[in-house]
Structures are given as structure tokens and as C-alpha cells.
C-alpha positions in Angstrom: -18.3 -6.0 13.1 -15.4 -7.8 14.5 -12.1 -8.8 12.9 -12.9 -12.8 12.7 -16.1 -12.1 11.1 -14.4 -9.5 8.8 -11.6 -11.6 8.3 -13.7 -14.8 7.7 -16.1 -13.0 4.8 -12.4 -11.9 2.5 -10.2 -14.9 2.8 -10.1 -18.2 3.8 -11.3 -20.9 2.4 -10.2 -19.1 -1.2 -12.1 -15.8 -0.6 -9.6 -14.3 -1.9 -7.3 -16.9 -3.2 -8.8 -15.5 -7.1 -7.4 -11.8 -6.3 -3.7 -13.0 -5.0 -3.9 -15.7 -7.5 -4.5 -12.6 -10.5 -1.8 -10.2 -7.7 1.0 -13.2 -8.3 0.4 -13.0 -12.2 0.6 -9.8 -12.6 4.1 -9.2 -10.6 5.7 -12.6 -12.4 4.1 -10.9 -16.3 5.4 -7.7 -16.1 6.7 -6.6 -12.6 2.7 -4.7 -11.3 -1.0 -4.8 -11.8 -4.5 -3.1 -10.9 -6.7 -4.3 -10.0 -9.8 -2.1 -9.7 -12.2 -2.5 -7.2 -10.4 -6.3 -6.1 -9.9 -5.9 -2.3 -13.2 -7.9 -0.4 -15.9 -5.2 0.3 -16.5 -6.6 3.5 -12.5 -4.9 4.6 -12.5 -2.7 2.1 -16.2 -1.1 3.9 -14.1 -1.2 7.4 -11.2 -0.1 6.5 -12.6 2.7 5.1 -14.7 3.4 8.2 -11.4 3.5 10.3 -9.7 5.5 9.1 -13.0 8.5 8.4 -13.0 7.6 12.4 -9.4 8.2 12.6 -8.8 11.1 15.2 -6.8 14.0 13.2 -3.9 13.6 15.9 -3.1 10.5 15.0 -2.2 11.0 11.8 1.1 13.0 11.4 3.4 14.6 8.5 5.2 12.2 6.3 8.9 12.3 6.4 11.2 11.0 3.6 14.2 8.4 4.5 14.0 5.9 7.4 15.2 5.6 11.4 17.6 8.0 11.5 17.2 9.3 8.1 13.8 10.4 8.1 12.7 14.0 7.2 10.2 15.8 6.8 10.0 17.5 3.0 7.2 19.0 2.1 8.5 19.9 -1.7 8.5 16.2 -2.0 5.4 15.0 -0.4 2.8 16.6 2.0 0.3 13.8 2.7 0.5 12.7 6.5 0.2 8.8 7.8 -0.9 6.9 10.5 0.2 3.6 10.8 -1.6 0.5 11.8 -1.6 -2.1 14.1 -2.9 -4.9 15.7 -5.5 -2.1 18.1 -8.6 -2.4 16.2 -10.9 -4.7 14.5 -10.4 -2.9 10.6 -6.4 -3.0 11.5 -6.1 -6.5 12.6 -8.3 -7.9 9.8 -6.0 -6.0 7.0 -3.2 -6.9 9.1 -4.3 -11.0 8.3 -5.2 -10.4 4.9 -2.2 -8.8 4.2 -0.5 -12.0 5.9 -2.6 -14.3 3.4 -1.4 -12.8 0.9 2.5 -13.1 1.9 2.5 -16.8 2.1 0.6 -17.4 -1.0 3.0 -15.3 -3.2 6.1 -16.8 -1.4 4.8 -20.3 -2.1 3.3 -19.0 -5.6 6.6 -16.7 -6.7 9.2 -18.2 -4.0 10.0 -14.2 -3.3 11.0 -14.8 0.7 9.1 -12.0 2.2 9.7 -11.5 5.8 7.6 -9.5 7.2 5.4 -6.2 6.3 4.1 -3.0 7.1 1.6 -0.3 6.2 0.0 2.5 6.9 -3.0 4.1 5.9 -2.7 8.2 4.5 -4.6 10.7 3.7 -4.1 14.3 1.2 -5.6 16.8 1.9 -6.8 18.7 -1.7 -4.1 19.8 -3.5 -1.7 17.5 -1.1 1.2 15.4 -3.7 4.4 13.2 -4.0 6.5 13.6 -6.0 8.0 11.2 -8.3 10.5 9.0 -5.8 11.4 5.4 -5.3 10.3 2.9 -2.4 13.3 0.9 -2.8 16.6 0.9 -4.0 18.6 -1.6 -5.8 20.8 -3.6 -3.2 20.3 -0.6 -0.5 17.3 -1.3 0.8 15.0 -4.4 1.6 11.3 -3.6 0.7 10.5 -5.4 -2.2 6.6 -5.2 -2.9 4.6 -2.5 -2.5 1.0 -2.7 -1.9 -1.6 0.3 -2.6 -5.8 0.2 -1.8 -7.6 2.9 -2.2 -10.7 3.6 0.1 -12.9 6.7 -1.7 -16.0 5.8 -1.9 -17.6 7.3 -5.5 -13.5 9.0 -6.7 -14.4 10.3 -9.8 -12.1 11.0 -12.9 -12.1 15.1 -12.5 -11.4 14.0 -9.0 -7.9 13.8 -10.1 -5.4 12.3 -6.8 -3.3 9.9 -9.6 -0.9 6.9 -8.5 1.2 7.5 -11.5 3.7 5.0 -12.2 6.7 5.1 -14.6 6.4 2.0 -16.6 10.3 2.6 -18.2 13.0 5.2 -18.9 11.0 7.2 -21.2 9.0 9.8 -18.8 6.1 9.0 -20.8 5.7 5.2 -20.6 3.5 5.9 -17.7 0.1 4.4 -16.2 -2.4 6.6 -14.3 -3.8 5.0 -12.0 -7.4 6.4 -10.8 -8.0 6.3 -6.3 -11.1 4.3 -6.6 -12.6 2.9 -3.7 -11.0 -0.7 -3.4 -8.7 -1.1 -6.1 -4.9 -3.1 -5.3 -2.3 -2.4 -7.0 0.8 -4.0 -6.6 4.4 -3.2 -7.3 8.4 -4.2 -7.0 9.4 -1.2 -5.6 12.5 -1.3 -6.5 11.3 -0.9 -10.2 9.0 1.7 -10.6 9.5 5.0 -9.6 6.1 6.8 -8.8 4.4 9.7 -7.5 1.3 11.1 -6.9 -0.9 13.9 -7.9 -2.8 16.6 -6.2 -6.3 16.1 -5.8 -9.6 17.8 -5.1 -11.2 16.2 -2.0 -9.7 14.3 0.2 -8.1 11.1 -0.7 -7.9 8.3 1.6 -5.5 5.2 1.2 -3.1 2.6 2.9 0.4 1.6 1.6 2.3 -1.0 1.9 5.3 -2.6 2.2 6.0 -5.9 2.2 10.0 -6.6 3.6 13.3 -9.0 3.3 14.6 -10.1 6.4 18.5 -8.8 6.1 18.6 -9.3 10.1 23.0 -9.0 10.5 25.1 -10.4 13.9 24.9 -7.0 15.0 21.3 -5.1 13.7 18.3 -6.2 13.0 15.5 -5.3 10.7 13.0 -5.3 10.0 13.0 -3.9 13.6 9.9 -6.8 14.4 
């Protein structure tokens, strides 16, 4: 299935409109949302097939920080990532879907989202990502985080939950099972979160909608 057929079946003519509306309502009401098995099926299947067939050489050890400050720290995270671009049908369909979501949220919530970046993430058995923030207030331009899970037949006993801390109380959390097609969104500056170890290979997409914070001597986002 090429990107245009995946795209037509998962969006356009209101195909994803109910999902986009549910995402917008969750952000407006709570700042986060968990939508089980919500990603359009054709798109989820295409992305799952791509991540399962991506060569191990294309995955790189994930780091902490950004640009010149990027560093590998195995005490904080041990996953591997592969950035998504337009060089595949599934990648193109995903990025087009994310662009439609971006336009919808800008119309609905006036977020001023300017660009989107995302990668596949692979957590081998035992891998983890300790509690962290995707952005810090006043210091970054990530506004909205988006996570999609690509794990068919995932069982609760397989582990690998995403844990989102909802308040300053460490006990006030929501745990998300990384089941196939589940979509998670949250405001990047508001919610610390972590990924718990799993007993089997765990695949997902992590993405971020960003603002335009370019200045006279610096382009950000860079593309």
C-alpha cells in the first residue's frame, strides 16, 4: 500500500476528525489524553510493518539533550531511535497525518504549532527511560508530545508502561499499556513521565510539535 492510499484511508473527509477532536478535548480539559487503539488501522499497520523491517543499523542509541548538548546516558535511558522522514511510504503517511493533526489543533486550540519531529523507538527487554520532561518552561519550544504504540498482542504482564505524573505528588500518576494503536498526547512542559522496563521488544513512535523560536542569528526549528 503506498502513502497516498494509506493517507486516504486514515484521514481526509473526516476520517480522523473524531480522533482529532478527542485529542483536542483531552488537551483542553486535562492537558493530556490516552486514546486506546485510536490510530487509523491502515496507518498503524503500515508503521508497524516499517518498524519491524527497519534494519538494526538504522537505530541509534538514544541520547539526552539536543544539538551540541546531546549525550548518551545509560543511567537515564537505554532505548534506540530511528528518526522518521519522507523516504518511505509509511513515514510519509505518518508525517502527513501529523500535519493534519497540527492544523486541526491550531484551528481548535490556537496553539501556534509550527513544526513536527518524530522517531521510532525500540526498547529491548529490560530497557527503560527514567522520569524526565520533554521540555522545560521558558527553555524549549516543544509544546505538545505525541506517542503512538506499535505492539500487536501486547499483554499487561509484558510491562513497558508509560507512567505520566499528573501532579507534584509522585503517587498521582496514570499508567499506559503500550498496546497497538494507542495514542497518547500531553503538554510537553507540564508532565514528567517515564518508560518502565518490558519483558519483550517494545516499539513506539515519539513525536513533538514545536513552536517557531527563530531569531536573527538562530533558526529554530532548524527545518
